BAGU-646600 format. One record per residue (C-alpha): residue in three letters; x, y, z. Coordinates in Angstrom, 1 decimal, always signed. Each point is the difference from the previous one (the first is absolute). Layout:
residues N
  aa   east  north     up
 ALA      X      Y      Z
...
This chain:
residues 125
  aa   east  north     up
 MET  +33.3  -12.3  +48.3
 SER   +1.8   -0.4   -3.8
 ILE   -2.7   -0.5   -2.3
 VAL   -1.7   +3.5   +1.4
 THR   +3.0   +1.8   -0.5
 ASN   +0.9   -1.6   -3.0
 ILE   -3.8   -1.0   -2.0
 ILE   -3.2   +1.9   +1.9
 THR   +2.3   +3.3   +0.4
 PRO   +1.3   +0.9   -3.8
 ILE   -3.4   -1.3   -1.4
 ILE   -2.4   +2.4   +2.8
 VAL   +2.6   +3.2   -1.2
 THR   -0.5   -1.2   -3.9
 VAL   -4.1   +0.2   +0.9
 ALA   +0.3   +3.5   +2.0
 ILE   +2.2   +1.6   -2.5
 GLY   -2.0   -1.7   -3.6
 GLY   -3.5   +1.3   +1.9
 PHE   +1.8   +3.4   +0.7
 GLY   +1.2   +0.1   -3.6
 LEU   -3.8   -0.8   -1.4
 TRP   -2.0   +2.1   +2.2
 ILE   +2.7   +3.4   -1.0
 LEU   -0.8   -1.4   -4.3
 PHE   -3.4   -0.2   +0.9
 LEU   -0.1   +3.9   +1.5
 LEU   +1.7   +0.9   -3.2
 TYR   -2.5   -1.8   -2.1
 LYS   -2.7   +1.9   +2.2
 VAL   +1.7   +3.5   -0.9
 ILE   +0.7   -0.5   -3.5
 LYS   -3.8   -1.6   -0.8
 LYS   -1.4   +3.7   +2.2
 VAL   +2.4   +2.0   -2.0
 SER   -0.7   -1.6   -3.2
 PRO   -2.5   -2.4   -0.5
 ASN   +0.5   -0.8   -3.7
 PHE   +3.2   -1.7   +1.2
 ASN   -0.9   -3.4   +0.0
 PHE   -0.5   +0.9   -4.0
 VAL   +3.3   +2.1   -0.7
 MET   +2.0   -2.9   +1.7
 LYS   -2.2   -2.2   -2.5
 TYR   +0.5   +1.6   -3.8
 LYS   +2.8   +2.3   +0.9
 ILE   +2.8   -1.5   +2.8
 PHE   -1.5   -3.8   -1.9
 ARG   -0.3   +0.8   -3.2
 ILE   -3.1   -1.8   -0.5
 LYS   -2.2   +0.9   -2.9
 TYR   -3.1   +1.0   -0.1
 ASN   -3.1   -2.2   -1.2
 GLU   -1.2   +1.3   -3.5
 LYS   -3.7   +0.0   +0.8
 VAL   +0.4   +2.0   +2.9
 VAL   +2.2   +2.7   -2.1
 GLU   -2.6   -0.6   -2.7
 TRP   -2.6   +0.8   +2.1
 CYS   +1.9   +3.1   +1.4
 MET   +0.5   +1.3   -3.9
 ASN   -3.4   -0.6   -0.8
 ALA   -1.4   +1.3   +3.2
 ILE   +2.6   +3.4   -0.7
 SER   -1.4   +0.0   -3.5
 ARG   -3.5   +0.2   +1.3
 ASP   +1.4   +3.5   +2.2
 MET   -1.2   -2.1   +3.4
 ASN   +2.0   +1.6   +2.5
 TYR   +1.3   -1.7   +2.9
 ILE   -3.3   -0.2   +2.4
 ASP   -2.2   -0.8   -2.5
 ALA   +2.3   -2.9   -1.2
 GLN   +0.6   -1.5   +3.8
 LYS   -4.0   +0.2   +0.7
 PHE   -0.6   -2.1   -3.6
 LEU   +2.6   -2.4   +1.6
 LEU   -1.8   +0.2   +3.1
 VAL   -3.4   -0.7   -1.6
 LYS   +1.2   -2.6   -2.1
 GLY   +0.8   -2.2   +2.6
 VAL   +4.1   +0.8   +0.3
 LYS   +1.1   -1.2   +3.5
 PRO   +1.5   +3.2   +1.9
 ASN   +3.5   -1.1   -0.3
 LYS   +0.5   -1.0   -3.5
 MET   -2.1   +3.5   -0.7
 LYS   +2.9   +2.0   +1.5
 GLU   +2.2   -2.1   -2.2
 VAL   -1.7   +0.8   -2.9
 MET   +0.0   +3.4   +0.8
 TYR   +3.5   +0.2   +0.8
 ILE   +0.4   -1.0   -3.5
 TYR   -2.6   +2.4   -1.1
 ASP   +2.0   +3.3   +1.6
 GLN   +3.6   -1.8   -2.0
 VAL   -1.6   -0.2   -3.5
 LEU   -1.9   +3.5   +0.8
 ASN   +3.9   +1.5   +0.6
 LYS   +1.0   -1.5   -3.2
 SER   -2.5   +0.8   -1.6
 GLN   +0.1   +3.8   +0.8
 GLY   +4.3   -0.1   -0.9
 GLY   +0.6   -0.9   +3.8
 VAL   -1.8   +2.9   +1.4
 LEU   -2.4   -1.0   +3.0
 ILE   -2.8   +3.2   -0.4
 LYS   -2.1   +0.2   +3.1
 ASP   -3.4   +1.6   +0.6
 GLU   -0.2   +0.1   -3.8
 GLN   -4.1   -0.4   -0.9
 PHE   -0.7   -2.6   -2.2
 ARG   -3.2   -0.4   -2.1
 GLN   -2.9   -2.2   +0.9
 ILE   -0.1   -3.1   -1.3
 ASN   -3.0   -1.7   -1.8
 ASP   -2.2   -2.6   +2.8
 LYS   +0.1   -3.0   -2.3
 THR   +3.8   +0.3   -0.7
 LYS   +1.0   -3.5   -0.9
 LEU   +3.8   -0.8   +1.4
 PRO   +1.2   -3.9   -0.8
 GLU   +0.0   -1.9   +3.7
 ILE   +2.4   -0.6   +2.0
 SER   +0.8   -3.9   +1.4
């Protein structure tokens, strides 16, 4: 009887409390992802301060300088075969570069000029 009360009961209680805690953390993560879809990128680039990939920033600067808007840049990346998860990260960086280049002010619903279909931009690996 002492084995059950001294060893097995604390193990069961620890597993139950740990499982409940992990379940609460999982639900909290899902709620945050629903409210802020870019949560992973905010954590990666703002909280943990990981530097942007230079090739991606160069591509974003070229796209902005050629007056490529958000939708055209997204379409260009998907047509070139970039995976959707990587495309979302590149578009997050694109937004950050665009905000910095406009003085930190995000301009919504702005009309952009159409780009030339023959535009060549560097590859993103």
